[in-house]
C-alpha positions in Angstrom: 38.8 -22.1 13.2 39.0 -25.7 14.3 37.6 -25.3 17.8 37.7 -29.0 18.4 37.0 -28.6 22.1 34.4 -25.9 21.9 30.9 -26.9 23.1 28.1 -24.8 21.7 24.4 -25.4 22.6 22.6 -23.8 19.7 18.8 -23.9 19.3 17.8 -24.8 15.8 14.2 -24.1 15.1 12.5 -26.8 13.0 10.3 -24.7 10.7 7.5 -27.0 9.8 6.4 -25.0 6.7 9.9 -25.6 5.2 10.1 -29.4 5.9 10.6 -31.2 2.6 8.6 -34.3 1.7 10.8 -37.4 2.0 14.1 -38.1 0.3 13.1 -36.6 -3.1 12.1 -33.4 -1.4 15.4 -33.3 0.5 17.4 -33.9 -2.7 15.4 -31.2 -4.5 16.2 -28.7 -1.8 19.9 -29.7 -1.9 19.9 -29.1 -5.7 18.1 -25.8 -5.3 20.8 -24.4 -3.1 23.7 -26.0 -4.9 24.7 -28.1 -2.0 27.3 -30.8 -2.9 28.8 -31.7 0.5 28.0 -31.2 4.2 30.1 -28.6 6.0 31.9 -29.4 9.3 30.9 -28.0 12.7 33.9 -25.6 12.7 32.2 -23.7 9.8 29.8 -22.3 12.5 32.6 -21.1 14.7 33.3 -17.9 12.8 30.4 -17.7 10.3 28.8 -14.3 9.9 25.9 -13.5 7.6 23.1 -15.8 6.2 23.6 -19.0 4.3 21.9 -22.3 3.6 24.1 -25.3 4.3 24.1 -29.0 5.1 25.2 -30.5 8.4 26.2 -34.0 9.0 26.1 -35.9 12.3 24.3 -38.0 14.9 20.9 -37.3 16.4 21.7 -38.7 19.9 18.1 -38.6 21.1 15.1 -36.6 21.9 14.1 -34.8 25.1 11.6 -32.4 26.5 13.1 -29.1 27.7 10.6 -26.6 29.2 7.8 -28.2 27.3 9.7 -28.2 24.0 10.9 -31.3 22.1 14.7 -31.1 21.6 17.0 -33.2 19.5 20.6 -33.6 20.6 22.7 -33.3 17.4 26.4 -34.1 17.4 28.4 -33.3 14.3 30.8 -36.0 13.2 33.8 -33.7 13.6 33.1 -33.2 17.3 33.4 -29.4 17.0 30.0 -28.5 18.3 27.1 -30.0 20.1 23.7 -28.7 19.1 20.3 -28.8 20.9 17.8 -28.7 18.1 14.4 -27.3 19.0 11.7 -29.3 17.3 8.2 -27.8 18.1 6.4 -30.6 16.2 8.5 -33.4 17.7 10.9 -33.8 14.7 10.9 -36.6 12.1 9.6 -40.0 13.3 12.7 -41.8 12.2 14.9 -39.5 14.4 13.3 -41.0 17.6 15.5 -44.1 17.9 18.7 -42.4 19.2 22.2 -42.4 17.7 20.7 -41.8 14.2 23.2 -40.7 11.5 21.5 -37.7 9.9 21.9 -35.0 7.3 20.2 -31.6 7.8 19.7 -28.7 5.5 19.6 -25.6 7.6 19.5 -21.9 7.2 22.2 -20.2 9.4 22.0 -16.6 10.5 24.5 -14.6 12.5 24.6 -10.8 12.6 28.1 -10.4 13.9 31.0 -12.4 15.3 29.8 -11.6 18.8 26.2 -12.6 18.0 24.4 -15.9 18.7 24.1 -18.3 15.8 20.5 -18.7 14.7 19.8 -21.9 12.7 16.5 -23.1 11.2 16.2 -26.7 10.0 14.7 -26.8 6.5 14.8 -30.5 6.0 16.4 -33.7 7.3 17.3 -37.1 5.8 18.9 -40.3 7.2 22.6 -40.6 6.4 22.1 -44.0 5.0 20.0 -42.5 2.1 22.5 -39.7 1.3 26.0 -41.3 1.6 25.4 -43.9 -1.2 24.4 -41.2 -3.6 27.6 -39.2 -2.7 29.8 -42.3 -3.1 28.4 -42.8 -6.5 29.1 -39.1 -7.4 32.6 -39.3 -6.1 33.3 -42.5 -8.1 32.1 -40.9 -11.2 34.2 -37.8 -10.6 37.3 -40.0 -10.0 36.6 -41.9 -13.2 36.4 -38.7 -15.2 39.5 -37.4 -13.6 41.4 -40.5 -14.5 40.0 -40.6 -18.0 40.9 -37.0 -18.7 44.1 -36.6 -16.8 46.2 -36.3 -20.0 43.8 -34.1 -21.8 45.6 -30.8 -22.4 43.3 -28.7 -24.6 43.3 -25.0 -23.6 44.2 -25.8 -20.0 47.8 -27.0 -20.6 50.7 -26.9 -20.7 54.2 -25.9 -20.1 56.1 -24.6 -23.1 58.9 -27.0 -24.1 61.4 -24.2 -23.6 60.8 -24.4 -19.9 61.2 -28.2 -19.8 64.4 -28.1 -17.8 62.6 -27.0 -14.6 59.8 -29.6 -14.9 61.6 -32.5 -13.3 62.7 -30.3 -10.3 59.1 -29.4 -9.6 57.9 -32.9 -10.2 60.4 -34.4 -7.8 59.4 -31.9 -5.1 55.7 -32.7 -5.6 56.4 -36.4 -5.4 58.5 -36.0 -2.3 55.7 -33.9 -0.6 53.0 -36.4 -1.5 54.5 -39.8 -1.7 51.1 -41.3 -2.7 51.4 -39.8 -6.1 53.0 -41.7 -9.0 55.8 -40.1 -10.9 53.5 -39.6 -13.8 50.9 -37.8 -11.7 53.7 -35.6 -10.2 54.8 -34.7 -13.7 51.3 -33.8 -14.8 50.9 -31.5 -11.8 54.3 -29.9 -12.3 53.5 -29.3 -16.0 50.2 -27.7 -15.2 51.6 -25.5 -12.4 54.4 -24.1 -14.6 52.4 -23.8 -17.7 49.5 -21.9 -16.1 51.9 -19.8 -14.0 53.5 -18.7 -17.2 50.2 -18.1 -18.9 48.8 -15.8 -16.2 52.1 -14.3 -15.0 52.1 -15.7 -11.5 55.2 -17.0 -9.7 55.0 -20.8 -9.9 56.5 -21.1 -6.4 53.6 -19.2 -5.0 51.2 -21.6 -6.7 53.2 -24.5 -5.3 52.9 -23.0 -1.8 49.1 -22.6 -2.2 48.7 -26.2 -3.4 50.8 -27.4 -0.4 48.4 -25.6 2.0 45.2 -26.4 0.1 45.5 -30.0 -0.9 49.0 -31.4 -0.3 49.0 -31.9 -4.1 46.1 -34.4 -4.0 44.1 -33.9 -7.2 41.0 -35.7 -5.7 41.0 -33.7 -2.5 37.6 -32.6 -1.3 36.7 -30.5 1.7 33.7 -30.6 4.1 32.5 -27.4 2.4 32.6 -28.9 -1.1 35.9 -27.4 -2.3 37.5 -29.6 -4.9 40.8 -30.6 -6.3 44.3 -29.2 -6.1 43.4 -25.6 -5.6 40.2 -26.4 -3.6 37.9 -24.7 -6.1 34.3 -24.1 -4.9 31.4 -25.1 -7.2 30.7 -21.4 -7.8 34.3 -21.0 -9.0 34.0 -24.0 -11.3 30.8 -22.5 -12.8 32.2 -19.0 -13.2 35.4 -20.2 -14.9 33.5 -22.5 -17.2 35.3 -25.6 -16.1 33.8 -29.1 -16.6 35.8 -31.1 -14.1 37.4 -29.6 -11.0 39.3 -32.9 -10.3 41.2 -32.7 -13.6 44.7 -31.5 -12.9 44.9 -29.1 -15.9 41.4 -27.6 -15.5 41.8 -27.1 -11.8 45.1 -25.4 -12.1 43.9 -23.3 -15.0 41.1 -22.1 -12.7 43.3 -21.8 -9.6 46.1 -19.7 -11.1 43.5 -17.5 -12.9 41.8 -16.8 -9.5 45.1 -16.1 -7.8 46.0 -13.7 -10.6 42.7 -11.9 -10.1 43.2 -11.6 -6.3 46.8 -10.3 -6.7 45.6 -7.7 -9.3 42.7 -6.6 -7.1 44.7 -5.9 -4.0 47.6 -4.4 -5.8 45.3 -1.8 -7.2 43.9 -1.2 -3.8 47.2 -0.9 -2.0 49.1 0.7 -4.8 52.1 -1.6 -4.3 53.2 -5.1 -4.7 54.5 -6.4 -1.4 53.9 -8.8 1.4 50.8 -6.9 2.6 49.2 -7.2 -0.9 50.1 -10.8 -1.1 48.6 -11.5 2.4 45.3 -9.8 1.3 45.2 -11.8 -1.9 45.6 -15.0 0.0 42.9 -14.0 2.5 40.6 -13.2 -0.4 41.3 -16.6 -2.0 40.6 -18.4 1.3 37.7 -16.4 2.8 36.4 -14.4 -0.2 36.9 -10.8 -1.2 33.6 -9.9 0.5 34.9 -11.0 3.8 38.2 -9.1 3.4 36.2 -6.0 2.5 34.0 -6.4 5.5 36.9 -6.5 7.9 39.0 -4.0 6.0 41.8 -6.5 5.9 42.6 -10.1 6.8 39.5 -11.5 8.6 39.8 -12.4 12.3 39.2 -16.1 11.5 41.7 -18.5 12.9 41.6 -20.6 9.8 42.2 -17.7 7.4 45.0 -16.2 9.5 46.7 -19.5 9.8 46.3 -20.2 6.1 47.9 -16.9 5.1 50.8 -17.5 7.5 51.3 -21.0 6.2 51.3 -20.1 2.5 53.7 -17.2 3.0 56.0 -19.5 5.0 56.0 -22.1 2.3 56.5 -19.5 -0.4 59.5 -18.0 1.4 61.0 -21.4 1.9 60.6 -22.2 -1.8 61.8 -18.8 -3.0 65.0 -19.0 -0.9 67.0 -16.0 0.4 66.3 -12.6 -1.1 
């Protein structure tokens, strides 16, 4: 899915009736659609359906093409280049060239072979948005640090399983050398404890975390996924979690979701094998709706690579047989 060298020229219609009024209007629209982070350009490569999302990049300049004002928009990740059609000339502050910008857009695509249709709903200067996000991230990190040892209902490994804790913690520390020994122990404890709670092989959870976050509790993606298991805001809400960056809460949610996917596809296939596991991993990565739509693992490069990677890690951890 990371088409780093792909060059798309996508016309984005600036719908004047949807333009929000200033920064407050932009933030209100962001809140209305539950947007927490901008997505990367690669998200458009294989997107199918309709969705409101936020894009982040540079407005490189304005130009007239066949009588229409166009803004050249370059996402920061370099995956796509977009010509944005602005019938009303765009925002005045976008006229200077090389302007770091956020855009809330509505994206539509009927099928994988169809053209991407994007409508700009609102725009704001990056300088107004990034300080707000930095403040939110600092607060999330503070909460994660303050609650890292809170066990409540989300913990914990039974003491009878304590003999395996150090083995897991050592592996985690070796994989992500930025972690302290204490952090590695917390992660190992939560992995084993929640795996026992929900009846999932702890080695599978380890493989998923290796692929999702490299065991970084504060990992965040361009799409807004959070923490060790890269939970989306909708997951956090559905599971009733309060802090996705907390090790125990995140893994409580992650393992519970994995258990649900395994059960769902075992019921569908009638067996418990590598095919069922692959479908469960695809559902975790791309969503059950996408798996249903394609009657199997979606033809997305990212999802297919993700499934292969997790299974490879899992087999390596499980050993022969």
